[in-house]
C-alpha positions as CSV (number, residue, x, y, z in Angstrom):
1,M,116.1,102.5,81.7
2,T,118.7,100.2,83.1
3,S,118.5,96.3,83.1
4,H,117.6,96.5,86.6
5,S,114.4,98.2,85.7
6,E,113.1,96.4,82.5
7,T,111.8,93.3,84.0
8,P,109.9,94.8,87.3
9,L,108.3,97.6,84.6
10,A,107.3,94.8,82.5
11,L,105.8,92.7,85.3
12,L,104.2,95.6,87.2
13,G,103.0,98.0,84.3
14,P,100.3,95.6,83.1
15,A,99.2,94.5,86.6
16,R,98.2,97.9,87.8
17,L,96.8,96.7,91.4
18,I,99.0,94.5,93.3
19,P,97.6,92.8,96.6
20,L,99.7,92.5,99.6
21,L,99.3,89.5,101.0
22,T,100.3,88.1,104.6
23,I,100.1,84.2,104.3
24,E,100.3,82.2,107.7
25,R,99.1,78.9,106.3
26,A,101.1,77.5,103.3
27,E,97.6,75.5,102.4
28,D,95.7,78.9,102.3
29,A,98.0,80.0,99.3
30,A,96.5,78.4,96.3
31,P,92.9,79.1,97.0
32,L,93.5,82.7,98.0
33,A,95.8,83.2,94.6
34,R,93.1,81.5,92.5
35,T,90.7,83.8,94.0
36,L,92.4,86.8,93.0
37,V,93.5,85.6,89.5
38,E,89.7,85.1,88.7
39,A,89.0,88.2,89.7
40,G,91.6,89.7,87.2
41,L,94.5,90.3,89.8
42,T,97.5,88.0,88.6
43,T,100.4,89.5,90.4
44,M,100.5,89.5,94.0
45,E,103.0,90.2,96.8
46,I,103.7,87.8,99.3
47,A,105.2,89.2,102.4
48,L,108.2,87.1,103.6
49,R,107.3,88.0,107.2
50,T,105.9,84.7,108.0
51,K,107.1,81.2,108.2
52,A,104.7,80.0,105.6
53,A,105.6,82.6,102.9
54,P,108.2,80.6,101.1
55,Q,106.1,77.5,100.6
56,A,103.0,79.8,99.8
57,I,105.0,81.0,96.7
58,R,105.9,77.7,95.9
59,N,102.1,76.2,96.1
60,I,101.0,79.3,94.1
61,L,103.4,78.5,91.2
62,R,102.6,74.8,91.2
63,D,98.9,75.0,91.8
64,V,97.5,78.7,90.1
65,P,98.1,79.0,86.5
66,G,98.6,82.7,85.4
67,A,99.6,83.8,88.7
68,V,102.5,85.9,89.2
69,P,103.7,85.8,92.7
70,A,106.2,88.1,93.9
71,A,108.5,88.2,97.3
72,G,107.8,91.2,99.3
73,N,109.2,92.4,102.7
74,V,112.9,91.7,101.4
75,M,115.0,93.2,103.6
76,T,118.3,91.4,103.3
77,A,120.7,89.5,100.8
78,H,119.5,86.2,102.6
79,D,115.7,87.1,102.0
80,L,116.7,87.9,98.2
81,A,118.4,84.2,98.1
82,I,114.9,82.7,99.5
83,A,112.9,84.5,96.9
84,R,115.1,83.2,94.2
85,D,114.8,79.8,95.7
86,V,111.3,79.5,95.7
87,G,110.9,80.9,92.3
88,A,109.2,84.3,93.0
89,R,108.9,86.3,89.6
90,F,110.6,89.3,91.6
91,A,111.0,91.0,95.0
92,L,110.1,93.9,96.6
93,S,111.4,95.9,99.7
94,P,109.9,98.7,101.8
95,G,113.3,100.1,101.7
96,F,117.1,99.3,100.7
97,T,120.4,98.9,102.2
98,P,123.6,99.3,100.4
99,A,124.3,95.5,100.9
100,L,120.7,94.7,99.4
101,L,121.1,96.9,96.6
102,E,124.5,95.2,95.9
103,A,123.2,91.9,96.2
104,A,120.1,92.6,94.0
105,A,122.6,94.5,91.3
106,A,124.6,91.1,91.2
107,H,121.8,88.7,90.8
108,T,119.8,90.1,87.8
109,D,117.7,86.9,87.4
110,M,115.6,88.1,90.4
111,P,114.2,91.3,89.6
112,F,114.3,93.7,92.5
113,V,112.0,96.9,93.4
114,P,113.4,98.7,96.3
115,G,111.5,100.9,98.5
116,I,112.0,104.8,98.8
117,A,110.3,107.7,100.6
118,T,112.1,110.8,99.9
119,P,114.0,112.0,97.1
120,S,117.6,111.6,98.4
121,E,116.5,107.7,98.7
122,L,115.6,107.7,95.3
123,M,118.5,109.6,94.1
124,T,120.6,106.7,95.9
125,V,118.9,104.0,94.4
126,M,118.5,105.4,91.1
127,S,122.3,105.9,91.1
128,A,122.6,101.9,91.5
129,G,120.6,101.3,88.5
130,F,116.9,101.2,90.1
131,H,114.4,103.3,88.5
132,V,111.4,101.2,89.5
133,V,110.7,101.8,93.2
134,K,108.0,101.1,95.9
135,F,107.1,104.4,97.3
136,F,106.5,103.5,100.9
137,P,104.7,104.4,103.1
138,G,102.9,106.2,100.2
139,A,100.0,107.9,102.4
140,T,102.1,108.7,105.4
141,F,104.7,110.4,102.8
142,G,102.0,112.8,101.2
143,G,100.2,110.6,99.0
144,A,99.8,111.3,95.3
145,A,100.6,114.8,95.9
146,T,104.5,113.7,96.6
147,L,104.8,111.7,93.4
148,R,103.3,114.7,91.4
149,A,106.0,116.9,92.8
150,M,108.6,114.3,91.9
151,A,107.6,113.6,88.6
152,A,109.5,116.9,87.0
153,P,112.8,116.4,88.9
154,F,113.0,112.7,88.4
155,P,111.3,111.8,85.1
156,H,112.7,108.4,84.6
157,A,111.5,107.2,87.9
158,R,108.3,104.9,88.3
159,F,106.5,104.1,91.4
160,C,104.5,101.6,93.0
161,P,103.0,103.2,95.7
162,T,102.0,101.0,99.0
163,G,101.3,101.8,102.6
164,G,98.4,103.1,103.5
165,T,96.6,103.0,100.0
166,S,92.9,102.1,99.7
167,E,90.0,102.0,97.2
168,D,89.2,105.5,98.3
169,D,92.6,106.8,96.7
170,L,93.1,104.3,94.0
171,E,91.8,106.5,91.4
172,D,94.2,109.6,92.3
173,W,97.3,107.1,92.3
174,L,96.6,105.7,89.1
175,S,96.0,108.9,87.2
176,Q,99.7,109.9,88.2
177,P,101.8,108.9,84.8
178,N,104.9,108.1,86.8
179,V,102.7,105.5,88.9
180,I,102.8,102.0,87.2
181,A,100.8,99.9,89.8
182,V,99.6,100.2,93.4
183,G,99.9,97.6,96.0
184,G,97.8,97.3,99.0
185,A,96.9,95.0,101.9
186,W,93.4,96.1,101.8
187,L,93.0,94.2,98.7
188,A,92.8,91.0,100.8
189,P,92.8,91.7,104.8
190,I,94.7,89.5,106.7
191,D,91.7,88.7,108.8
192,E,89.8,87.6,105.8
193,I,92.8,85.5,104.5
194,R,92.7,83.8,108.5
195,A,88.9,83.1,107.9
196,R,89.2,81.9,104.2
197,E,86.7,84.6,103.1
198,W,87.8,83.6,99.7
199,A,84.3,84.9,98.3
200,K,84.7,88.4,100.2
201,I,88.1,88.6,99.0
202,G,87.1,88.0,95.4
203,A,84.0,90.2,95.4
204,R,86.4,93.1,96.6
205,A,89.1,92.4,94.2
206,K,86.5,92.3,91.4
207,A,85.3,95.8,92.3
208,A,88.6,97.2,92.4
209,V,89.2,96.1,89.1
210,A,86.2,97.4,87.8
211,K,87.0,100.8,89.2
212,Y,90.3,100.9,87.8
213,L,88.8,99.8,84.3
214,A,86.3,102.3,84.3
215,R,88.7,105.2,85.1
216,R,90.7,103.9,82.3
217,T,88.3,103.6,80.0
218,A,87.0,107.1,80.6
219,A,90.3,108.5,80.2
């Protein structure tokens, strides 16, 4: 692994389950993150697709000990700079551009996970030194079977699938040796965040953690 991969691997590997959060009100960030941390999900991805997202990350860092907030939906070098400025622990993108890879490689203090969907895209980001990637949209591009097929030609790649993942396919994803974590908006749906249904979100998160732990114990 190169230096571009070591920190994302260390952060995502122990987490295993990553809630993908769309936060529209910054004041919701701390109670939401606290709910997830109490359920056992400490690492979370906050999408930079709302005006509230940067302050949401700040609020989580300030108010929720143990939380590891990442900046998601990073599309440009400017987004990457925002992630650095607000103190996000790392940044993720659903894809990549040459400019984004160049910016990420130049700022190693902000660990970056680019997104890929095909072997050719994976080869491109690996040639730039990124061996830990998002697989997006995972369900659309063949699910866990695609990552099983990628394991032999790309033994050093590690994946965090997102996009169409669900509780129903969680075990299939996590059973793949090259999958280090699975991300999903289903863990904290936007309508429940809007309604501030923290108890409902917490119950679902606890159930997901228990399902993963049961699979790991059985293995």
